Phi, psi and omega in degrees: 000131186255151176299327180298341177294344185245018178268151173204159180269127180236120176299137184303325185291349178271355175280123184281113177275340179226154175285166173293159181306320177237147186303318185275007176286348182297159175272161181226119174262115179266119177250118171270104185289345177283318182257343184083002182293141177242138177229133180263114187229181172254150186297328181294351177275356184308313182305328181289346180265358182251160181248155182297337180281347187287163175231125177263138182240117182252152175261116187268017178298153179241132182284133173262159179284086196266002179255130180237150173240139182198193180224145174285170177299334178280351180101350181293143181285146183222141170242127180248130173237112180298136175264313179209142170269122186248006178177175181298330184244352185238149180209156173257136188213159167266144179232133174248125180199158178295329175220125188292141181290151180265156175304136182094347179279170185234151178233124177271116178289144186304158173058042175075023180285185183290160174264117184263137179260133176274113183276327182175182181221141175221107182065234181276356189243152179246146172265123183240150175239128177259138177287174175305142008271012172112181188297311187295321179291323177298320179295317181295324186271326190229355185278162175244149178298132188275071178300147181297158184296338181277353173271108190268062175202162175284155178294149182233174182301323182298332182290337177302327180263312192280340175266043183204135176286156181288345181253014181297133182228313191267104185292134178160348180277150174243011171208148184281147168282089201291337177299331180283348182292343182278349184268132170245177184298324181295319180293320177297322178294320178298317178299318180295317180295331177280356177081019181273118185290157185213136173226169182230139170246175176231126167224116180279102185295131179261161178295344177298343177297339179262358181291132179291153173279113190264004178250157180274323179271121186304323184293346180271355182285136176258116185284141176289157180262145176221150182273135179226158171222127173235115187277168176296324180297323176296315180299319179296316181296321178295316179298318179296321179297316179298321182293328179269010177064032175272176179254143172272112184254104181276128176268098179097153178295335179291322176293322176300310184295326178295309181296317182290329174295314182293341180259010187292343178276359180113341173212154183292132180216153179306143184214138175215118182151195183276152171227143171229031182301134183237108186258118181229165179309135186109342179290139177258113183289137184263326190237323193273134179250336180206158178213147169259130184208158174272182175270132192254165183294147174302138176070011185272160177294332179288324175294325176295321180297311181292332175291325176295324183282318187256343187100136184301314183296319178299317180293320177300315180293320181295317181291322177297319179293320180296318177295317179298330180262010177059043171294156178267135189254156170076205196305314180265014184269198183277182188231165172236148164246122179249119175241161179202000000 
């Protein structure tokens, strides 16, 4: 299987640089992967497509302000984008600079921020150490919201709210679980009033989610690692849903990857740790029956995941229809509901 199998042409104007005025204003393309039928809907209609027996699974990670600007000891400008926080004082990051910093060198974060030490480099990523009070406080005081590279603007005040789900709790992501951005408190209340159960997992999304697949043969790709937690309560809720013949509806590919990692032993079990699960066509899903997801980048691992779930041909037709109907793409764009 080749990466080129997952490429498509997308007009630049369909990339959403800003969110809709209200979260639920987004459009919703419903793909029935069993019949191939497509329906063009509004996102606020999602509850009408769900059943009282269903269980929705949300990712409660919270995005930190993971982009920093600073200067090297030589005076050169530096941009730091955290990939993963690996401790209170240490993080793995991407660095952009005219000349890359050497191990042992220091970076002064702008506006009197902390002095960060470069511990070393591994591939595209650097190991950094932040002084007291640590990484999270530095992000809160001096960081910028880490908008994806395809959004061609600087972060603004609105992104503090809108590049974050309304149910975000567990701080640690450096990219948003974007399928969840379409939900507001009123929609969550509507789901609750309809009796649709809901649980939460945690997957701290890393910046590696935007890294291009640099090999042509999909099997040669090395997947980035991300931290996840799937609790015993989630496992119990999933089991109860299956017994009442409901569907497990994952909100976002991060929820899918969390559940499928926790079910990798053949049945769903509590899990806490890293995952590098790479889901491509041919994969047999263990837990997920339906998913809410955004439209993904050409050639990306996320597009491969939804193609595994719905079928490559179905996804090709759905994306062609979305482009033809001028849907908005990527993080701040519109959504799909895939059932099968």
